[in-house]
C-alpha positions in Angstrom: 93.8 35.8 123.6 94.2 34.2 120.2 96.4 31.2 119.4 99.9 32.3 118.8 100.0 30.4 115.4 96.9 29.6 113.3 96.3 25.9 112.7 97.1 25.9 109.0 100.3 27.8 109.8 101.4 25.1 112.3 100.3 22.2 110.1 102.3 23.3 107.1 105.3 24.4 109.1 105.8 21.3 111.2 104.8 18.9 108.5 107.6 20.3 106.4 110.0 20.3 109.4 109.3 16.6 109.9 109.7 15.6 106.3 112.9 17.5 105.6 114.5 16.6 109.0 113.9 12.9 108.1 115.8 13.4 104.9 118.5 15.3 106.7 119.1 12.6 109.3 118.7 9.7 106.7 120.8 11.2 103.9 122.9 13.8 105.6 121.5 16.3 103.1 123.4 19.5 103.8 121.0 21.6 101.5 118.0 20.3 103.4 119.6 21.2 106.7 120.3 24.7 105.5 116.7 25.1 104.2 115.1 23.9 107.4 117.4 26.3 109.3 116.2 29.2 107.2 112.6 28.1 107.7 112.9 28.0 111.5 114.7 31.4 111.4 111.7 32.9 109.6 109.3 31.3 112.1 111.2 32.7 115.0 111.4 36.2 113.4 107.6 36.2 112.9 106.8 34.7 116.3 108.9 37.4 118.0 107.1 40.3 116.2 103.7 38.6 116.7 103.9 37.8 120.5 106.1 40.5 122.0 103.2 43.1 122.3 101.1 40.4 124.2 103.9 39.6 126.7 104.6 43.4 127.2 100.9 43.8 128.0 101.1 40.9 130.5 103.7 42.9 132.5 101.3 45.7 133.0 98.5 43.3 134.0 100.6 41.8 136.7 102.1 45.1 137.9 98.8 46.9 138.8 97.2 47.1 142.2 99.8 45.7 144.6 99.5 48.6 147.0 95.8 49.2 147.7 96.6 51.8 150.4 100.0 53.1 151.8 98.3 53.5 155.2 99.8 51.7 158.1 97.9 48.4 158.8 97.3 47.2 162.4 99.1 44.1 163.7 97.4 40.9 162.4 94.8 42.9 160.5 93.7 41.0 157.4 92.4 42.4 154.1 90.9 40.3 151.4 89.8 41.6 148.0 88.3 40.5 144.7 89.9 42.4 141.8 88.9 42.7 138.1 91.7 43.7 135.8 90.8 45.4 132.5 93.5 45.9 129.9 93.0 48.2 126.8 94.8 47.0 123.7 96.4 50.0 122.0 96.2 50.5 118.2 99.9 50.9 117.7 100.6 47.4 119.0 97.9 45.6 117.0 99.9 45.3 113.8 103.3 45.2 112.2 104.7 45.3 108.7 106.6 42.4 107.0 108.7 42.6 103.8 110.1 39.9 101.6 113.6 41.1 102.6 112.8 40.0 106.2 112.6 36.3 105.3 115.2 33.7 104.3 112.8 31.0 103.2 109.4 32.5 102.7 108.0 35.2 100.5 104.7 37.0 100.5 102.2 35.8 98.0 101.7 38.3 95.1 103.2 41.2 97.0 106.4 42.5 98.5 105.2 43.8 101.8 102.1 43.5 104.0 100.6 44.6 107.3 99.7 41.7 109.6 98.2 41.5 113.1 100.1 40.9 116.3 98.6 38.8 119.0 96.7 41.9 120.1 95.5 42.6 116.6 92.6 41.7 114.3 91.8 38.5 112.4 93.2 39.5 109.0 95.7 37.1 107.4 98.0 36.8 104.4 99.8 33.9 102.8 103.6 33.1 102.9 105.0 30.8 100.3 108.2 28.9 99.6 109.6 26.0 97.7 111.3 23.1 99.3 112.9 21.0 96.5 110.1 20.7 94.0 107.4 20.9 96.7 105.6 24.3 97.3 104.9 25.4 100.9 102.0 27.8 101.6 101.3 29.0 105.1 98.7 31.4 106.5 99.8 33.9 109.1 98.1 33.8 112.5 95.2 35.9 113.7 95.1 38.3 116.6 92.7 38.4 119.5 90.5 41.0 117.7 89.4 42.5 121.1 89.7 46.1 122.4 89.7 45.1 126.0 90.8 42.0 127.9 89.3 41.4 131.4 90.1 38.8 134.1 89.5 38.4 137.9 92.0 37.6 140.7 92.2 37.5 144.5 94.5 39.6 146.6 95.1 39.6 150.4 97.2 41.5 152.9 98.3 40.7 156.5 99.6 43.4 158.9 102.9 42.6 160.6 105.1 44.4 163.1 106.5 48.0 162.6 104.1 49.0 159.9 105.0 46.1 157.6 102.6 43.8 155.8 102.8 40.8 153.5 100.9 40.9 150.2 99.6 37.9 148.3 98.1 37.9 144.8 96.5 34.7 143.3 94.3 33.7 140.5 93.4 30.1 139.6 93.7 29.2 136.0 91.0 31.4 134.4 89.4 30.3 131.2 89.2 33.4 129.0 87.7 33.7 125.6 90.6 32.4 123.6 93.2 31.3 126.2 93.9 30.3 129.8 95.4 32.8 132.2 97.0 32.6 135.7 98.8 35.0 137.9 100.2 34.6 141.4 102.8 36.4 143.5 103.8 37.9 146.9 105.2 41.1 148.2 106.2 43.2 151.3 105.0 46.7 152.0 106.4 49.1 154.6 104.7 52.3 155.8 107.2 55.1 156.4 104.9 58.1 157.1 104.6 56.6 160.6 108.0 58.2 161.3 106.6 61.7 160.6 103.8 62.6 163.1 103.0 65.8 161.2 102.1 63.7 158.1 99.9 61.3 160.1 98.1 64.3 161.6 97.3 65.5 158.1 96.2 62.0 157.1 99.0 61.7 154.6 100.3 58.1 154.1 103.5 57.0 152.4 104.8 53.5 151.8 107.2 51.4 149.7 106.9 47.8 148.5 108.8 45.1 146.7 106.9 42.3 145.0 107.4 39.3 142.7 104.7 38.0 140.4 104.5 35.2 137.8 102.1 35.2 134.9 101.3 32.2 132.7 99.2 32.7 129.6 98.4 29.5 127.9 97.2 29.3 124.3 95.4 26.1 123.3 96.5 24.1 120.2 94.9 21.1 118.5 97.1 18.0 118.4 97.3 18.3 114.6 97.1 15.1 112.5 99.5 15.0 109.5 100.6 12.3 107.1 103.9 12.2 109.1 102.4 11.6 112.5 100.7 13.7 115.3 102.7 16.7 116.3 101.7 16.8 120.0 101.7 20.6 120.2 98.6 21.0 122.4 99.7 24.2 124.2 102.1 27.1 124.0 102.8 29.3 127.1 104.0 32.8 127.6 105.8 32.9 131.0 106.5 36.3 132.6 108.5 36.6 135.9 108.5 40.2 137.3 110.3 41.8 140.2 108.8 45.2 141.1 109.6 48.2 143.4 106.9 50.7 144.2 106.5 53.9 146.1 103.0 55.2 147.0 101.5 58.2 148.7 97.9 59.0 149.6 95.7 61.6 151.2 92.5 60.8 153.1 89.4 62.9 152.7 86.7 61.6 155.0 85.7 58.2 153.5 87.8 58.8 150.4 91.5 58.1 149.9 93.3 59.4 146.8 96.6 57.6 146.0 99.4 58.0 143.5 102.2 55.5 142.8 105.4 55.1 140.8 106.6 51.6 139.9 109.8 50.2 138.3 109.9 46.5 137.3 112.2 44.1 135.6 110.5 41.2 133.7 112.0 38.0 132.3 109.9 36.7 129.4 110.1 33.1 128.2 108.1 30.8 125.9 107.4 27.1 126.0 105.4 24.5 124.0 103.9 21.5 125.7 101.1 19.0 126.0 101.2 15.2 125.5 103.9 14.3 123.0 102.8 13.2 119.5 103.8 10.2 117.5 106.3 12.4 115.6 108.5 12.0 118.8 109.3 8.5 117.7 111.5 10.0 115.0 112.1 13.6 116.0 112.2 15.2 119.5 110.0 18.0 118.3 109.1 19.6 121.6 112.7 19.7 122.7 113.8 21.2 119.4 111.1 23.9 119.5 111.7 24.8 123.2 115.4 25.1 122.5 114.9 27.4 119.5 112.4 29.5 121.4 115.2 30.5 123.8 116.4 32.8 121.0 113.4 35.1 121.6 113.6 35.1 125.4 114.0 38.7 126.7 114.3 40.9 129.8 112.5 44.2 129.9 112.4 47.2 132.3 109.2 49.2 132.7 108.4 52.5 134.4 104.7 52.7 135.3 102.6 55.4 136.9 99.4 54.6 138.9 96.5 56.7 140.2 93.8 55.4 142.5 90.6 56.4 144.4 89.2 54.4 147.3 85.8 54.8 149.1 85.2 53.2 152.5 81.9 51.7 153.7 82.6 50.3 157.2 84.7 47.2 156.7 84.3 47.3 152.9 86.3 49.4 150.4 85.6 50.0 146.8 88.6 51.0 144.7 89.5 51.9 141.2 93.1 52.0 139.9 94.5 53.3 136.6 98.1 52.3 135.6 99.7 54.1 132.7 102.9 54.1 130.6 103.3 52.3 127.4 99.9 50.7 128.0 96.8 51.6 130.0 95.5 49.1 132.5 92.5 49.5 134.9 91.7 47.6 138.1 88.4 47.6 140.0 88.1 45.9 143.4 85.9 45.2 146.4 87.9 44.7 149.6 86.9 43.5 153.1 89.0 44.1 156.2 89.0 41.8 159.3 89.9 44.1 162.1 92.1 43.0 165.0 89.9 43.8 168.1 92.3 42.3 170.7 93.9 44.9 172.9 97.6 45.2 172.6 99.7 44.0 175.6 101.3 47.0 177.3 104.8 46.8 178.9 
């Protein structure tokens, strides 16, 4: 994914922030305090519109593929799989419209409204201008990822426990994507309840429920921008998504094939954070602390309802599976799984 704010945008915005904040602290200039407040309000307004589609998409990416089969797993049976997630960026979330009336400090250059890309959009840009005292401020809006699909791999495992319950684990090391770093990890519990209905087992119909927690960290790289006022120390910005999810799944086995359908409900807390080694600007202004405090204004909690369909094919101890998740977005998941069978005989009473 693309950087959340383009380098010229950051350079102009934070250089002005440093200059005016210095005057505000040194001269107690109330007008400067008001102006910088308006500037930050505009930056937060734009950031929210820009990044929200990307964090909404991250929820779908972490939600998919938790239950690979509702079938009851044997005690101590282990399954291990390599998954590839492919997310399709929808047209409706690739752009948004801004108007001069949306801003307190900035105005669009030579126009009253414009269509600009979100983080999922293209690389088109427009200029925002303003005047601080007698000094003009001119910023370029950030680009989007300009990609129709985003793919990344992760690992997932399952361990069979007692009474048709199993523990699920999902993990990806920090993966270097085209324009960002990505990491996901989480755990869950699944319980098979078709075991209580012998007629369903006889028909090879499987039913299960699960609850899971996942955490996604999407890190966007920034340069430690050099300005006349010092280094800014904004090397990274992270989108942090914490999701709790409930899922119910049913499947029917047809020889080597297993067809599955699922319904998921999840609640996600979405936060943002800037980081990296602190710049020399920190000698005068605690910039990272100020920005992270202001970013709390665009924290949000969202509830999603997601459907999922899947088809699995078995070849001995291997399974090949495709999963399609759908709702506001469409997300696909392809995996190769291997099952370590428990060949030890159970102890009889």
